[in-house]
GUFIBA-191639 format. One record per residue: x negated, y, z negated of N, C-alpha, C, CB in turn. Coordinates in Angstrom, 2 decimals, padded with zeros to 5 digits. Atoms other than C-alpha are relative to their C-alpha. Glycine has a CB too. Example, Ala and Ser with C-alpha at 12.3 -4.5 7.8 and 13.67 -1.06 7.14 Angstrom:
<atoms>
-000.89	-001.19	000.00	-012.30	-004.50	-007.80	-000.90	001.20	000.00	000.99	000.03	-001.25
000.82	-001.19	000.06	-013.67	-001.06	-007.14	000.77	001.09	-000.73	-000.41	000.46	001.42
</atoms>
This chain:
<atoms>
-000.82	-001.29	000.00	-000.01	000.07	-000.03	-000.84	001.17	000.07	000.87	000.13	-001.23
000.72	-001.27	-000.04	-001.31	003.42	000.92	000.37	000.89	-001.22	000.30	000.74	001.33
-000.16	-000.84	001.22	-001.59	006.03	-001.81	000.13	001.47	000.27	-001.15	-000.20	-000.91
-000.07	-001.44	000.03	-000.79	009.69	-002.47	-001.12	000.46	-000.95	001.42	000.51	-000.45
001.13	-000.55	000.71	-003.95	011.54	-003.59	000.13	001.45	-000.33	-001.20	-000.21	000.76
000.09	-001.44	000.27	-004.31	014.87	-005.32	-001.42	000.40	-000.46	001.04	000.42	-001.08
001.40	-000.49	000.23	-007.75	016.43	-005.23	000.08	001.47	-000.32	-000.95	-000.25	001.26
-000.28	-001.34	000.47	-007.64	019.58	-007.24	-001.32	000.65	-000.60	001.15	-000.05	-001.08
001.13	-000.69	000.67	-010.04	022.19	-008.56	000.26	001.51	000.02	-001.37	-000.34	000.72
-000.10	-001.43	000.05	-010.47	025.84	-009.32	-000.47	000.61	001.31	-000.81	000.55	-001.17
000.39	-000.64	-001.17	-011.14	028.36	-006.62	-001.57	-000.24	000.25	000.37	001.50	-000.12
001.41	000.21	-000.39	-014.51	027.78	-004.76	-000.55	-001.34	-000.45	-000.87	001.10	-000.56
000.48	001.32	000.34	-014.72	024.13	-005.71	-000.12	-000.86	001.19	000.88	-000.64	-000.99
000.19	000.77	-001.17	-014.89	023.04	-002.08	001.12	-000.86	000.53	-001.07	-000.80	-000.21
-001.16	000.85	-000.39	-011.39	021.72	-001.53	000.20	-000.08	001.51	001.28	000.54	-000.64
-000.20	000.05	-001.46	-010.98	022.74	002.07	-001.19	-000.64	000.72	000.24	001.40	000.54
001.17	000.63	-000.57	-014.56	021.71	002.90	000.09	-001.52	-000.18	-001.29	000.56	-000.64
-000.17	001.43	000.21	-013.83	018.27	001.35	001.02	-000.58	000.94	000.39	-000.29	-001.43
-001.08	000.43	-000.90	-010.61	017.98	003.42	-000.64	-000.15	001.40	001.23	001.05	000.01
000.65	000.08	-001.34	-012.51	018.78	006.63	-000.96	-001.08	000.17	-000.69	001.23	000.29
001.04	001.11	-000.03	-015.22	016.35	005.80	000.78	-001.37	000.10	-000.96	000.05	-001.37
-000.88	001.28	000.04	-012.54	013.61	005.12	000.53	-000.20	001.50	001.33	000.16	-001.12
-000.60	000.13	-001.36	-010.97	014.33	008.54	-001.07	-000.44	001.00	000.63	001.37	000.47
001.16	000.39	-000.88	-014.43	014.13	010.29	-000.35	-001.43	-000.23	-001.25	000.88	-000.25
000.35	001.33	000.31	-015.14	010.89	008.51	000.97	-001.02	000.81	000.09	-000.21	-001.59
-000.97	000.84	-000.63	-011.95	009.30	009.84	-000.18	000.05	001.60	001.45	000.48	-000.45
000.07	-000.17	-001.45	-012.36	010.69	013.40	-001.33	-000.62	000.51	000.10	001.54	000.40
001.26	000.54	-000.43	-016.03	009.64	013.52	000.09	-001.53	000.29	-001.06	000.29	-001.07
-000.26	001.53	-000.14	-014.67	006.01	013.26	001.06	-000.20	000.98	000.43	-000.71	-001.38
-001.01	000.22	-001.05	-012.16	006.59	016.04	001.42	-000.04	-000.45	-000.28	-001.24	000.69
-001.40	000.04	000.58	-009.13	007.00	013.76	000.64	001.42	000.10	-000.02	-000.49	-001.56
-000.89	-001.21	-000.14	-006.40	009.58	014.16	000.45	000.49	-001.33	001.24	-000.31	000.87
-000.54	-000.64	001.22	-005.56	012.08	011.41	000.84	001.15	000.38	-001.10	000.47	-000.96
-000.79	-001.27	-000.15	-003.03	014.81	010.96	-000.34	000.96	-001.09	001.51	-000.27	-000.02
000.35	-001.02	001.01	-003.82	018.05	009.14	001.23	000.96	-000.03	-001.41	000.80	000.36
-001.14	-000.92	000.19	-001.15	020.33	007.69	-000.28	000.94	-001.24	001.36	-000.84	-000.22
000.10	-000.87	001.18	-000.76	023.23	005.29	001.34	000.76	-000.08	-001.27	001.02	000.10
-001.25	-000.73	000.20	002.17	025.24	003.83	-000.02	001.33	000.80	000.24	000.27	-001.52
-000.10	-001.20	-000.72	003.40	028.13	005.92	-000.31	001.25	-000.76	001.28	000.10	000.53
000.18	-001.19	000.86	003.15	030.52	003.03	-001.47	000.39	-000.11	000.57	-000.26	-001.42
001.50	-000.27	000.03	-000.69	030.23	003.14	-000.28	000.70	001.28	-000.91	-001.35	-000.15
000.27	-000.72	-001.28	-001.25	032.97	005.75	-001.48	000.22	000.22	000.73	001.37	000.02
001.45	-000.16	-000.20	-005.04	033.06	005.24	-000.43	-001.03	001.11	-000.81	-000.24	-001.38
000.45	000.87	-001.13	-006.47	031.76	008.53	001.14	-000.34	000.91	-000.64	-001.30	-000.52
-001.29	000.29	-000.77	-002.93	031.72	010.04	000.13	-001.53	000.06	-000.03	000.64	001.53
-000.27	001.48	-000.13	-002.61	028.16	011.40	-001.30	-000.85	-000.11	000.70	-000.29	001.39
001.24	000.69	000.15	-006.17	027.22	010.58	-000.28	-000.33	-001.47	-001.12	000.83	000.58
000.64	000.26	001.32	-007.82	025.58	007.56	-001.35	000.68	000.04	-000.16	-001.57	-000.32
001.26	-000.85	000.08	-010.65	027.85	006.55	-000.77	-000.38	-001.26	000.35	001.59	-000.03
000.91	000.30	001.04	-013.54	026.63	004.54	-000.93	001.24	-000.33	-000.82	-001.24	000.40
000.84	-001.09	000.36	-015.59	029.11	002.54	-001.40	-000.13	000.54	-000.04	000.13	-001.47
001.26	000.07	-000.69	-018.66	027.70	004.31	000.04	000.39	001.40	-000.53	-001.31	-000.09
-000.11	-000.53	-001.35	-017.32	029.08	007.47	000.54	-000.92	001.05	-001.28	000.44	000.41
-000.59	001.07	-000.88	-015.88	025.90	008.99	001.46	000.21	000.14	-000.26	-001.42	-000.56
-001.46	-000.16	-000.26	-012.37	026.17	010.53	000.49	-001.04	000.83	000.33	001.29	000.63
-000.64	001.01	-000.92	-010.01	023.85	012.10	001.54	000.28	000.08	-000.27	-001.50	-000.52
-001.44	-000.22	-000.11	-006.49	024.22	013.49	000.76	-001.22	-000.53	000.40	000.27	001.48
-000.84	001.10	000.55	-003.80	022.28	011.68	000.91	-000.55	001.07	000.86	000.49	-001.21
-000.97	000.51	-001.00	-001.38	019.98	013.54	001.42	000.53	-000.24	000.02	-001.56	-000.03
-001.24	-000.62	000.28	001.53	021.53	011.80	000.00	000.66	-001.35	001.08	-000.98	000.10
-000.19	-000.77	001.16	002.56	024.04	009.18	001.36	-000.43	-000.69	-000.02	001.52	000.37
-001.20	000.46	000.73	005.23	023.24	006.46	000.66	001.25	-000.53	-000.36	-001.04	-001.18
-000.75	-001.14	000.51	007.87	025.95	005.96	000.49	-000.30	-001.43	001.20	000.35	000.95
-000.39	000.20	001.43	009.06	026.56	002.36	001.13	-000.97	-000.21	000.39	001.32	-000.61
-001.13	000.86	000.07	012.27	024.75	003.08	-000.01	-001.22	000.97	001.19	000.81	000.23
000.20	001.01	-001.02	010.84	022.30	005.61	000.20	-001.45	-000.53	-001.39	000.15	000.57
-000.10	001.43	000.31	011.77	018.60	005.59	-001.30	-000.70	000.42	001.26	-000.64	000.72
001.34	000.40	-000.28	008.29	017.19	005.41	000.04	-001.40	000.73	-000.84	-000.06	-001.35
-000.08	001.33	-000.62	009.29	013.62	006.39	000.40	000.12	001.49	001.01	-000.90	-000.77
-000.39	-000.26	-001.42	011.03	014.88	009.62	-001.12	000.60	000.78	001.20	000.93	000.09
001.13	-000.60	-000.65	008.12	017.11	010.54	-001.14	-000.90	000.25	-000.44	001.11	-000.76
001.08	000.99	-000.16	005.67	014.42	009.94	000.31	-000.95	001.09	-000.26	-000.76	-001.28
-000.43	001.01	-001.01	007.60	011.90	012.01	-000.15	000.55	001.43	001.48	-000.42	-000.25
000.08	-000.64	-001.25	007.74	014.37	014.93	-001.42	000.00	000.53	000.52	001.37	-000.09
001.43	-000.09	-000.42	003.98	014.80	014.99	-000.74	-001.34	000.01	-000.74	000.96	-000.92
000.59	001.37	-000.04	003.07	011.20	014.21	000.31	-000.65	001.29	000.51	-000.88	-001.15
-000.42	000.57	-001.28	004.98	010.30	017.35	-000.68	000.61	001.18	001.46	000.14	000.17
000.60	-000.73	-001.16	003.10	012.80	019.47	-001.29	-000.73	000.42	-000.31	001.54	-000.39
001.21	000.61	-000.55	000.48	011.38	021.79	-000.62	000.88	001.06	000.31	-001.37	000.59
000.73	-000.77	-001.06	-002.11	013.35	023.75	-000.46	-001.04	001.02	-001.27	000.85	-000.60
000.22	001.08	-000.95	-002.05	011.07	026.72	-001.25	000.29	000.82	001.23	-000.17	000.92
001.24	-000.29	-000.67	-005.00	012.97	028.36	-001.16	-000.55	-000.74	-000.16	001.45	000.19
001.16	000.50	000.83	-007.18	011.76	025.47	000.03	-001.49	-000.08	000.03	000.58	-001.44
-000.09	001.48	000.06	-006.01	008.19	025.90	-000.23	-000.59	001.46	001.45	-000.45	-000.61
000.12	000.59	-001.33	-006.18	005.81	028.87	001.09	000.63	000.89	000.14	-001.59	-000.05
-000.94	-000.64	-000.90	-004.58	007.39	031.86	001.09	-000.94	000.48	-000.74	000.58	001.17
-001.10	000.90	-000.31	-001.48	005.30	031.86	001.22	000.47	-000.75	-000.35	-001.47	-000.35
-001.22	-000.38	000.65	002.14	006.05	031.10	000.33	-001.00	-001.10	001.13	000.09	001.01
-000.23	001.02	000.97	002.09	002.87	029.10	-001.13	000.00	-001.13	000.07	-001.36	000.73
001.08	000.03	001.01	-000.90	003.94	026.94	000.54	-000.13	-001.40	-000.86	001.25	000.09
-000.50	000.20	001.38	-000.51	002.74	023.39	-000.14	001.26	-000.80	-000.73	-001.13	-000.70
-000.02	-001.18	000.92	000.24	005.26	020.68	-001.00	-000.22	-001.06	001.42	000.24	-000.63
001.02	000.11	001.09	-002.70	006.01	018.40	000.71	000.18	-001.27	-001.16	001.05	000.14
-000.61	-000.15	001.30	-001.48	005.38	014.86	-000.64	001.05	-000.90	-000.02	-001.29	-000.68
000.63	-000.93	000.95	-002.01	007.93	012.12	-000.63	-000.78	-001.11	001.01	001.01	-000.57
000.71	000.66	001.03	-004.70	006.81	009.79	000.02	000.74	-001.32	-001.38	-000.23	000.43
000.03	-000.83	001.22	-004.38	009.63	007.23	000.65	001.34	000.24	-001.44	000.20	-000.49
-000.52	-001.34	-000.04	-002.38	012.78	006.53	-000.64	000.84	-001.04	001.47	000.00	-000.17
000.76	-000.93	000.90	-004.34	015.68	005.00	000.72	001.27	-000.14	-001.42	000.28	000.50
-000.75	-001.28	000.26	-002.67	018.60	003.32	-000.87	000.93	-000.83	001.38	-000.27	-000.75
000.79	-001.07	000.66	-004.49	021.81	002.40	000.95	000.93	-000.76	-000.86	000.81	001.05
-000.77	-000.96	000.82	-003.22	024.36	-000.24	001.34	-000.70	-000.49	000.32	001.34	000.86
-001.24	000.80	000.35	-000.82	021.68	-001.59	000.74	000.60	-001.24	-000.39	-001.52	-000.29
-000.73	-000.63	001.15	000.02	023.81	-004.65	001.20	000.74	000.50	-000.92	000.98	-000.80
-001.12	-000.79	-000.55	002.37	025.83	-002.39	001.14	-000.91	000.47	-000.48	000.89	001.18
-001.10	000.78	-000.34	004.58	022.84	-001.67	001.00	-000.06	-001.13	-000.44	-001.34	000.39
-001.08	000.17	001.00	007.93	022.31	-003.43	-000.13	-001.43	-000.58	001.47	000.24	000.66
-000.10	001.36	000.54	008.47	019.38	-005.75	000.64	-000.99	000.97	000.78	000.03	-001.28
-000.74	000.88	-000.91	010.91	017.95	-003.15	-000.92	-000.38	001.14	001.29	000.69	000.54
000.87	000.28	-001.11	008.23	018.13	-000.47	-001.09	-000.96	-000.46	-000.60	001.31	000.55
000.93	000.91	000.49	005.72	016.39	-002.71	000.61	-001.43	-000.11	-000.52	000.50	-001.33
-000.70	001.31	000.08	008.30	013.56	-003.27	000.01	-000.57	001.45	001.53	000.17	-000.58
-000.05	000.47	-001.33	008.52	013.30	000.54	-001.37	-000.59	000.39	000.42	001.12	000.95
001.32	000.53	-000.20	004.73	012.83	000.71	-000.18	-001.33	-000.54	-000.97	000.85	-000.55
000.05	001.27	000.70	005.03	010.04	-001.79	000.69	-001.08	000.92	000.71	000.11	-001.44
-000.75	000.98	-000.83	007.62	008.35	000.44	-000.75	-000.29	001.36	001.47	000.55	000.28
000.78	000.30	-001.20	005.39	008.78	003.56	-001.11	-000.96	-000.30	-000.57	001.25	000.61
001.07	000.90	000.40	002.51	007.15	001.84	000.44	-001.42	-000.27	-000.64	000.53	-001.20
-000.39	001.39	000.39	004.43	004.19	000.53	000.77	-000.66	001.11	000.86	-000.01	-001.30
-000.86	000.62	-001.06	006.94	003.65	003.39	-000.80	-000.18	001.33	001.29	000.91	000.25
000.67	000.07	-001.27	004.60	004.36	006.30	-001.39	-000.58	-000.10	-000.05	001.36	000.62
001.30	000.57	000.29	001.46	002.88	004.70	-001.10	000.94	000.55	-000.12	-001.44	000.63
000.87	-000.96	-000.46	-000.35	006.11	005.56	-000.58	000.72	-001.24	000.69	000.95	000.97
000.48	-000.78	001.10	-002.69	007.63	002.93	000.25	001.45	000.18	-001.42	-000.23	-000.19
-000.26	-001.43	-000.03	-001.72	011.16	002.10	-000.93	000.69	-001.02	001.50	000.29	-000.31
001.03	-000.66	000.90	-004.55	013.35	000.67	000.34	001.48	-000.11	-001.50	-000.18	000.57
-000.43	-001.34	000.28	-003.45	016.57	-000.90	-001.19	000.78	-000.73	001.33	-000.03	-000.87
001.09	-000.78	000.63	-005.98	019.35	-001.84	000.63	001.32	-000.41	-001.25	000.23	000.97
-000.58	-001.24	000.47	-005.11	022.32	-003.93	-000.47	000.38	-001.39	001.48	-000.10	000.00
000.32	-000.44	001.37	-005.50	024.27	-007.17	001.09	-000.42	-000.96	-000.19	001.53	-000.06
-001.00	000.55	000.98	-003.78	023.15	-010.33	000.79	001.15	-000.54	-000.70	-000.81	-001.19
-000.77	-001.03	000.73	-002.83	026.50	-012.01	-000.28	001.38	000.70	-000.43	000.03	-001.57
000.15	-001.28	-000.59	-002.36	030.11	-011.02	-000.89	000.90	-000.84	001.33	000.61	000.20
000.92	-000.91	000.72	-004.15	033.21	-012.31	000.50	000.28	-001.44	-000.15	001.34	000.79
-000.54	-000.09	001.41	-001.93	033.12	-015.47	-000.10	-001.36	-000.66	001.52	000.50	-000.03
000.21	001.36	000.58	-002.95	029.51	-016.21	001.30	-000.87	000.04	-000.50	000.12	-001.49
-001.21	000.68	-000.09	000.54	028.31	-015.24	-000.08	-000.95	001.24	001.18	001.00	000.08
000.02	001.00	-001.05	000.93	025.14	-013.04	000.91	000.49	001.20	000.50	-001.40	-000.58
-000.87	-000.17	-001.16	002.20	025.67	-009.49	000.96	-001.11	000.08	-000.77	000.08	001.28
-000.94	001.05	-000.04	005.33	023.67	-008.84	-000.51	-001.26	000.75	001.24	000.51	000.61
000.49	001.13	-000.75	003.70	021.55	-006.14	-001.09	-000.77	-000.70	-000.48	000.45	001.30
001.21	000.58	000.73	000.57	020.88	-008.28	000.59	-000.85	-001.17	-001.04	001.21	-000.58
-000.66	000.66	001.11	002.82	019.96	-011.26	000.56	-001.34	000.43	001.09	000.87	-000.56
-000.56	001.22	-000.37	004.64	017.43	-009.30	-001.01	-001.09	000.51	001.00	000.28	001.02
001.09	000.93	-000.44	001.53	015.95	-007.73	-000.68	-000.57	-001.27	-001.08	000.75	000.95
000.62	000.60	001.22	000.02	015.56	-011.25	000.86	-001.02	-000.68	-000.33	001.07	-001.01
-000.96	000.93	000.55	003.19	013.71	-012.19	000.05	-001.29	000.74	001.34	000.59	-000.01
-000.27	001.23	-000.71	003.42	011.24	-009.33	-001.15	-000.57	000.93	001.20	000.22	000.82
001.08	000.55	-000.85	000.16	010.92	-007.35	-000.59	-001.24	-000.51	-001.07	000.98	000.17
000.69	001.21	000.44	-001.45	007.56	-007.40	-001.46	000.24	-000.54	-000.04	-000.98	001.18
001.34	-000.26	000.42	-004.88	009.01	-007.75	-000.23	001.51	-000.12	-000.99	-000.62	000.98
000.36	-001.40	000.25	-006.09	012.29	-009.27	-001.49	000.13	000.00	000.58	000.51	-001.32
001.48	-000.20	-000.09	-009.53	013.63	-008.60	-000.27	001.56	-000.17	-000.59	-000.57	001.45
000.40	-001.39	000.24	-011.04	016.86	-010.00	-001.23	000.38	000.77	-000.23	000.24	-001.45
001.17	-000.54	-000.66	-013.38	018.83	-007.73	-000.55	001.10	-000.88	000.34	000.52	001.44
000.52	-000.92	000.95	-015.64	020.72	-009.99	-000.77	001.15	000.59	-000.82	-000.70	-000.94
000.87	-001.08	-000.30	-017.24	024.14	-009.79	-000.36	000.75	-001.26	000.64	000.92	001.00
000.50	-000.66	001.19	-018.90	026.58	-012.09	000.43	001.47	-000.01	-001.52	-000.11	-000.07
-000.32	-001.33	000.27	-018.11	029.91	-013.64	-001.26	000.86	000.21	000.55	000.14	-001.41
001.13	-000.96	-000.09	-020.34	032.98	-013.32	-001.05	-000.16	-001.12	000.55	001.41	-000.03
000.94	000.22	001.16	-021.84	032.06	-016.70	-000.72	-001.32	000.11	000.77	000.05	-001.35
000.64	001.27	-000.20	-022.81	028.65	-015.49	000.74	-001.22	-000.63	-001.36	000.09	-000.56
-000.77	001.10	000.52	-020.23	026.60	-017.44	001.10	-000.45	001.02	000.63	000.42	-001.36
-001.03	000.51	-000.86	-017.49	024.47	-015.84	001.18	000.91	000.11	000.43	-001.30	-000.47
-001.12	-000.83	-000.16	-014.77	026.60	-014.36	001.30	-000.80	000.00	-000.15	000.80	001.25
-001.30	000.67	000.05	-011.15	025.67	-015.08	001.17	000.88	000.50	000.27	-000.44	-001.43
-001.04	-000.96	-000.35	-009.11	028.77	-014.42	-000.34	000.89	001.18	000.31	000.84	-001.18
000.18	-000.88	-001.19	-008.59	031.20	-011.54	000.38	001.40	-000.43	000.88	-000.48	001.26
-000.22	-001.39	000.29	-008.98	034.87	-012.16	000.39	000.73	001.30	-001.26	000.64	-000.65
-000.41	-000.86	-001.14	-007.22	037.34	-009.78	-000.61	001.39	-000.11	001.55	000.11	000.08
000.50	-001.36	000.01	-008.92	040.51	-008.79	000.67	000.84	001.09	-001.52	000.01	000.17
-000.57	-000.91	-000.93	-007.34	043.43	-007.13	-000.96	001.23	000.08	001.46	000.41	-000.42
001.04	-000.98	-000.21	-009.90	045.82	-005.63	-001.17	-000.12	-000.98	000.59	001.37	-000.09
001.08	000.31	000.85	-012.52	044.14	-007.70	000.22	000.00	-001.46	-001.00	000.85	000.26
-000.27	000.03	001.45	-010.80	044.39	-011.05	000.99	-001.12	-000.32	000.56	001.38	-000.48
-000.87	001.11	000.51	-009.29	041.44	-012.96	001.33	000.56	-000.37	-000.64	-000.72	-001.23
-001.38	-000.31	000.49	-005.47	041.59	-013.42	000.58	-001.31	-000.47	000.93	000.66	001.14
-000.66	001.19	000.59	-003.26	039.25	-015.41	001.50	000.10	000.05	-000.44	-000.19	-001.45
-001.47	-000.10	-000.16	000.26	040.31	-014.40	000.28	000.04	001.49	000.60	001.29	-000.74
-000.45	000.00	-001.43	002.11	039.85	-011.07	000.58	-001.23	000.42	-001.09	000.29	000.90
-000.62	001.21	-000.51	003.70	037.40	-008.80	-000.97	-001.20	000.07	000.58	000.27	001.37
000.80	001.19	-000.01	002.47	033.85	-008.82	-000.82	-000.11	001.23	000.85	-001.19	-000.14
000.80	000.13	-001.21	001.48	033.89	-005.20	-000.45	001.37	000.62	000.80	-000.79	001.03
000.58	-001.15	-000.78	-000.74	036.53	-003.62	-001.28	-000.57	000.73	-000.39	001.29	-000.99
001.04	000.74	-000.82	-002.90	035.21	-000.78	-001.32	000.82	-000.06	000.48	-000.20	001.57
001.30	-000.60	-000.08	-006.62	035.87	-000.89	-000.20	000.84	001.25	-001.02	-001.04	-000.07
000.08	-000.84	-001.13	-007.42	038.74	001.38	-000.97	001.13	-000.26	001.35	000.53	000.36
000.90	-001.14	000.08	-009.01	042.17	001.72	000.02	000.64	-001.40	000.36	001.03	001.06
-000.16	-000.66	001.29	-007.63	043.66	-001.57	000.10	-000.97	-001.15	001.22	000.86	000.03
-000.15	001.06	001.02	-006.80	040.45	-003.48	-001.06	-001.06	000.23	001.44	-000.64	000.05
001.00	001.11	-000.08	-009.54	037.96	-004.25	000.12	-000.79	-001.31	-001.52	000.55	000.22
-000.04	000.91	001.18	-010.05	035.18	-006.79	-001.38	-000.43	-000.35	000.88	-001.24	000.27
001.31	000.58	000.51	-012.86	033.91	-009.00	000.27	-001.03	-000.98	-000.92	001.06	-000.64
-000.10	001.07	000.97	-013.14	030.69	-010.87	-000.74	000.34	-001.23	-000.50	-001.27	000.55
000.45	-000.35	001.30	-013.68	031.11	-014.54	000.07	-001.13	-001.04	000.77	001.14	-000.45
-000.12	000.99	001.17	-014.40	028.94	-017.59	000.92	000.62	-001.02	-001.42	-000.34	-000.69
-000.92	-000.50	000.99	-012.01	029.26	-020.52	-000.50	001.24	-000.75	000.30	-001.07	-000.96
000.56	-001.10	000.79	-014.38	031.54	-022.47	-000.05	001.28	000.80	-001.39	-000.36	-000.48
000.03	-001.22	-000.85	-014.85	034.02	-019.63	001.41	000.50	000.33	-000.76	-000.28	001.32
-001.35	-000.37	-000.32	-011.13	033.92	-018.77	000.56	000.83	-001.21	000.88	-001.29	000.31
-000.47	-000.68	001.27	-010.31	034.89	-022.43	-000.70	001.29	-000.21	-000.22	-000.88	-001.24
000.67	-001.29	000.13	-012.90	037.58	-022.40	000.62	001.05	000.99	-001.53	-000.16	000.26
-000.60	-000.95	-000.91	-011.52	039.24	-019.30	001.44	000.33	-000.16	-000.17	-000.47	001.29
-001.45	-000.28	000.21	-007.86	038.83	-020.25	000.30	000.55	-001.39	000.82	-001.29	000.21
-000.16	-000.52	001.34	-008.34	040.18	-023.77	000.57	-001.05	-000.91	000.87	001.22	000.01
-000.41	001.10	000.86	-007.68	036.82	-025.32	001.32	-000.64	000.33	000.06	000.47	-001.37
-001.32	000.46	-000.30	-004.49	036.18	-023.52	-000.05	-001.15	001.08	000.86	001.19	000.48
000.02	001.09	-000.90	-003.83	032.88	-021.71	001.22	-000.01	000.91	-000.10	-001.26	-000.76
-001.22	-000.02	-000.85	-000.40	033.58	-020.29	000.85	001.27	-000.43	000.87	-001.40	-000.17
-000.87	-001.25	000.23	002.35	036.28	-020.13	000.85	-000.21	-001.31	001.00	000.27	001.28
-000.82	000.26	001.28	004.01	034.56	-023.21	-000.77	000.30	-001.25	000.45	-001.48	-000.07
000.81	-000.28	001.15	001.12	035.40	-025.43	000.40	001.41	-000.50	-001.54	-000.09	000.37
-000.32	-001.26	000.56	001.80	038.19	-027.83	-001.19	000.96	-000.07	000.56	-000.20	-001.34
</atoms>
């Protein structure tokens, strides 16, 4: 039985790079993969963008209310006949793996769909994303993945102080902020930095969430 994987880590832990490497490994062995990401992740438009500068176009994006199983089935059935034997009867290349970037932006219902794809279609589904937002609250997609994924793997990175980073600090125009909407895509004015608990508490004034007094 194929598995649903969740590979998570703080910002700058190499999640997109790991995804692209996994795709390369499959394809180097002549196997077909599908790459996807949530539509809400506008960074790179329809591309997966690694901080090392490597980019790749996704096979499909997932709208906020998209039916993942239907979208997957449509693309799994697609065959690039020019890349296969030139015959109208060319066999369909099976999907060996489905890779999802920025999986924290999926809904719990969509994560459930990924579990069904993995188990019913016997296709491994590898999800990459961050666990918590800049206020240390779990994203809905990440929370569901932590609940039901067969395999959990933490991708580690370090804080500016050299200790293990666990949290994600949001900076606006270079200044840490700790209030605002859960989703703000990394860009020109909004950036993120991975922090250890000690540094996070230092910059937040001892606050771990908006519920702290």
